N, C-alpha and C positions, 0 to 999 in steps of 0.2 A: 496355537491358532490366532492368540491376542498378536502376534507379532506379525504373520503373515496378513490380517487387517488391518494391521499398520501401516505396512509396505502396501499394500493393495491401496488403501485412501491416500496414500502420498504420490503412488505412481498416478492414479486415476486424477487428483489435482496437478500434478506437474505435466503429465501429458496434454490435458486439457487446456491448462495455459499456455503450453507452447502451440498448439494447436491456434489458439485464439491468435496469440502474439504474430504468427505466420500469417493468417488472414490478414492480420493489420497490415504487415509487411508488403504483402502483395497489394493490397488495397492503395498504398502510396503511390506505385507507380504509373496506375492510370490518374491520379490525383495530381500528381506534380504536372503532368502534361495537361489537365485541363484547367489548372490554377494559375501555373505559370511560378514565377521567383515571387514576384510579389502577393499572389495571392495566397501562397503557403507562408508568407510571411506572416498575414493576415492570420492564418489559419495557426500557426502556432502561436502568436501574440495573445489570441485569443483564450489559451489554455491555463496561465498561473493563475489569473482571477478564477475560473471556474472550478480550478484545483482547491482553492484557497477555501471556496465554500463549500465544496465537497468534506474538506478535511474536518469543516465543525458543524457538518449535519449528519454524516454515517461515517468517517474515519474510525476504524477500530470496532465497530460495533459487531462485525462478525465474530470475532475473536472472544469478545467478552461476552456475547450471547451464549456463544457455541460452550463455554465454562458453565455458565448458569444451565442449559439445558442438559449438559452430561451430569452434573449432580444430580438434578431432577430425576432424569433417566436412571442414575445409579440407586435412587432410592425407591423407584418404580412408582412412584405417585401420580404423573400424568402432570406434575408441577412444569414442566419443560415447557408444553404447548400453551400454557396460561401465560409462561413470562415472554413468550413469543408474542401473544394477543396484544398484551399489555405493551411490549417494544413498538409494534406496529403502530400501535394508536398515538405513542409517544414520540415516534421518528415520522410519523405522517406529519404532525405538527413542526415541527423541526425544518423537514424538508418541503414543507408549503413555504415557511419562512424562508429558508434559504433561497428559493425558486422567487420568492417577491425582491428579495434582498437584492438578488443579481439584476433582477427587471429593472428596478428602480433605479440603482446606482450605475446602470449600464450607460449613460450619458457623461456621467463625472469622471469614471474611470478610462474612459474612451480619450477625455478629454487629457486626464493627465498622463496617458500615453501618446497624447500628441494626434492621434487618428480617430476621425470621428467615423470613420466606416466601421469600428471596432463595436459600435454601439448596438446596428444590427446583429453582428456577430454574438453579444453578449445575450440579447435579446432571444437568438433562435435556438443558444444553449438553456438558458434559464430555467425552461419546464424540465428537464433533464434532472434538476437535482432532487425534486419529489420522490421518481422512480427511482433513482440510486439509492436513497435513504430507506427504502422499503425493500430491495433487493439487498441490502446488509442484513438487517434484519432476518430475513429468510433465509440466506445463506449459511448466517450463524444460527438460525435454528437447525437445519439439514445437517449441517457441519457438527453440531452437539450431539446429534444421534448419530454419529459416524456414518453420515450418509454422504458421501463427497460428489456423488453423479451428478445431482441438481446442481451444484456450484459449477463445476467443470463443463457440463450441458449447456449452461445459460451464458457462460462466458463467452462459447463458441457461439451459440444464437445472436448474441450481442454484436459479436466481431461480421458475421456473415451479414444480417440487416444492416449493419452500419457500412459495411462497403457496397452492398447491392444500393440501396438506398443513396447514399453519399455520390456515387458515380454517375447514377440517373438524374438525380437533383442538378447535381453541378454543370452537368453536359446542358440544361438549358438555358444556361447564361452564359454562352462563349465569349460576349465583348463586354463583360460587366463582371469585372473580376469579383468585387464586394458582394454582390449579389449571390456571387458563385460560391463563395467562401461560407457565407450565411446558408444558401442551401445545403452545402454539404455538413456543417456543423447540426442543422437540423435534425439531419439523419441521425447524428448521435443522441438526440431526444428520441426519435423513433425506436432506435435500437433499443435504448434503455427501457422504453414502454413494452418492446418485444421480450425482453430477456424476463421482465416483470411478469408479464402475461404467463410465460412458461412456468415460471415458479410459484405462481399462484394456482395453475390448473395441477401442479405436483403438490400443492401443500392441499388444495380441495379433495383430491383423490385419497389423500394418507385417511387412514382409518384413526379416528381419534382414540387418545388412549382412554383406559379405564379413568375416570375421574373420580379418584377418593377426597374424601374432607382434609384437602390441606391448605395453608394460605396461599392465595394468589399474591405474585409480588406485585408492589406498586409501582406507578409510573417513576415516582422519585428513586425508589431501588436500585429499577433497572438503569435509570438515569446515573446514578453513583456507582453502578457497577461498571457503565460504558466509559464514566468521567476520566479516569486515568489513563484508558486504551487512546480515548479521544487526545487527550492533552500530550501523549508520547507520541500517537500517530502525527499531530498537528506539528511538531519540532522542527523534524526535517523540511516539509514541504516550506514551513515559513524562513527559514534558514536558506532555501535554496531560493525562494522571493528575493530575499535579501541580497544573497550572493549575485543575483542578474542585476543590481543596482552598483552594491559595494565593488566588486571585483573588478567591473568594466571600470568603474571611476578609478579605482587603485591601479589598473595598467595603463588608463590615458595618461596618467603622471609620465610615462617615459616612452610609449608608443602610440602611434596612430593608426595602429592595428589593434585596438581594445576589442572592439564587439567581434571582429573576427574569431581575435584568440578566444575569447568567451566561448562563441559558437563551438568552434572546435573540441574546446574542454566539456561543456554542457550536453551539446549535440552528438558529439563523436565519440570521444574517448568515455564519458560518462556513462552513454547508453549503451557499449560496448560491455561495460564492467557490469551493468545491471543484470545482463542477461541472465550469468548465472545465478545469481539472486534470485530472477524469476524462476529457474529451474528447482531452487530450494523452497520455494513458498508451500507446494505442496505437502514438503516435509514439516515445516510449521505450521502449519493448519490443521494435519492429521494430528499433531502433536498434541492439540489443547485438549480435547476430550479424554484422550486417553493418561494424561497426566491430571486430569482435573478428577478421574476416578481413583486416584491411587493417592491424591495430595495428602490424605492424613498419614502415610506413612513416610516418614522424610527419606529413609534410604533408598526404597525403593523408587521415589521419585526422582531421588537425585540420580540414581544409577541408568534410569530411562531417560532422562535429559541430556546425560553425556553420552548415551548410545545416539541419541539424536543426534546430537551435536557431531559424534563423529560421524554419522551418514553424511550430513553436511557439507564436511569439510571434505571427506572421501569424493563426492561432486565437484564442489568448486576450486579444491586445489588444483587438478590436473587443468581445468578452465584458464586459471589465474596463469599457470606455467604457458600453458599456450597462447595466451596473449601476449607473455611478455616475450617468446622466442619467435613466435610468429608474427607479432605485430604489422610489419613491413608488409608482407603479403596480403594480410587481412586489410589493411589499409587501401592497399593498391587495387585490391578487387572490390572492395564496396565502394570508396568513394575515389574511382577514378578519373573522374573530373575536375579532381583539385589541383593547385597549381603545386609547383615543386617545392616550394615552400611553406605551404598550408601542409601538405603533406607530411612533410619532413618534421614539421611541429606535432600534429597530430600523430604521429609514429611515438615520438619521444612523449607525449603526453599519456597512449596508452600505456608505455612501459613504465611509467612513473605509476598510474592508478593501479596496475594490473593484479597487486597486492590486496587490495579492495574487493576485487571480487570473493576473497575467501573471506576477509573480516566482515563484509557488509551482509554475506549469506549467513554466516556464521552469528554475528548480532542479529540478523530476524529470528533465526530460529530458536536462540538462547529467551529473547523476549517472547515467544511462544510459548516455549516451555515455564517461563517464569508465571505465564498467564493461568497455566495448567496448574502449577503449584501454588496458586493463589497470592504470589507477591504482585500485586498491580502496579504499585506505587514506584517500584524499585527500578522498573525498566525505564519510568519516565525520568527518575533521578539520573541514572546512566544517561538517556540521550540529551537532557540539559545540560550535563557536566562536558558532553562530548561536543556539542553545536559551539560551547562558550570557548573551548579549545581551538576547534575549527575558526570561530571568528577572529581571536587572538591571533592567531597564525596567519590568518589572511592579511590582516594589518602589519604584521611584521615581515611578511615574507612577499607578498605580491608586488608591493611597490618597489622592491629592489630589482634592477634589470637583469640583474645575476639569477633569480627565481624568476621573475615574470610569472607566465599562466601555470609554469612548472610548480611555482609556488603553492598558489591555490591547489592545485592537485596532491601536494603533501599534506597540506592544510587536511583536505579530505580523508586521506590516508589515516592520519592522526586519529581525526573524528570517529571511524571507523572500529579503528583500534582501542580507542577508549571505551567506547560505549559496549563493544564486545568484551573487554576485559574486566569493565564492572560489572557485568551481567554474568559472566561465566563468575564471578566472585560470588554475586549475590546467589547462583544457581547453587552453588557448593559448599557453602558455609552452613554451620550447625546452628548458628545463634538462632534463639527463638522456636526451636523445633517443635518444642512441646506445645506450641499451637497446632499440630498435627497429630499428636499422639492418641492413639485410641482411648485411653484412660481421661483424657480432657474431657471436663463437663465445664457447658457453659447453657447460656439461654439465648435462643432465639428471638426475633425481632418482635415475637408476643408474647415474650416471657417465658415459652415452655421450654423446658428441659431437651438441653439439645446435646448428647454425649459426644459428637463427631463434631462440633462445632459447625456444622453445617450451617447455622443462620448467620453466622459471621461470614463464613465463606461466599455467602449468595451474594455479600455486596463487595466483593472484590474481582476486577477483572483486568488483563493488559493482553495487546495482541501483537502479532506482525504487522509491518509497517504496511501501511497503503500503497496501491499500485502506484509506481511512480511516475505519475501523470506529467509531471514537470519536465521530466528527462526524456523521455517514451513519446510525449506528443500524443499523436492520433493513433498510436498504439498501444494505447492504454487500455 
């Protein structure tokens, strides 16, 4: 029955995520026609700063809170809802600060990007940071209770509202691309508000658990539990932001097509490779509450983590093989408007990056497994090492005309491979397993005897990667 529940939860999240991304992809068809090339350029340029603010206000919160809620639900204490209430208060403040930062620094960032029109775009997006932070908390709460439907349905609601509102609002300014882009981006704010409203209704309808005399987690404890996840989740987006500057400058040393090559790499090849990883996101999210409940039994936790990894590999490996073998027809079908030179370059990049469809998916799933096993800091350590390797390889390979953009693709492959290998090592190693033994006795934060070590486990957390908004742009 437990296996059926796990597969059901993974399927619900994966199908919901695919439907949401499908809606986002269809939305792009009329949006491109309305905004045109310049408008779409503005639209895409506004996302990196937005994603960076989101990373520090909400990234990793669902997985970290899901672990805390799952542990409290296993006790039957009702503390899971109390932890969620504390998290809502904390991330309301963080989300509000994020919205304020984005609105205040909008003119400065627009000036740095040398486009004053981006100021209005950022201010249209700024209010969305607050609801995104609260949405992350509510999704984590429901995932911790092994109820994945609210997360999946809220993602679909989010995309439907964004597509409908974005199309209607952008159409009001056919002769003003800048205002049309701001209107389309304001639809993102409306969509996040709609998703938050749906989750809030589900939250209110849920019958409150019987409140036993347990210690309510403080805001500091919730923040410390979320911090390793936020650090780990922020490293990849930060490295992608650095890539947008560094890779272009390195390519410019030997080609005048630096911007075009970077666009083919990040907007074409990487977007295709990330699709199998998106399919495995449901598996990653479903693994967190399951492994949280068995984290005291080291062997059982490792066994379940490896089974989860096998499932992710079974889904992503055929996708990677398909990308490698059928790169040419895929590129010609999806990007038929490219020139022959650009199409040939994109085909090469897709084939080079295709292996990352496996390692990226496996990395995300193992990071989630480490979450459930209470090994929060280890996945962050793996990602830091992986990003460092990627940066060094970029500096070595990209300036060489022999490698060029393929050098950046190889660096990304190595990045995901290093992170996957380290996460796998941390998942299967037995060092420190006594921390999960039944016979262990420790004291919780209030000084009470805590035989299972729950007090310490409450402070741990780690999560799967955040939605790759920088790579997928409006579809994120």
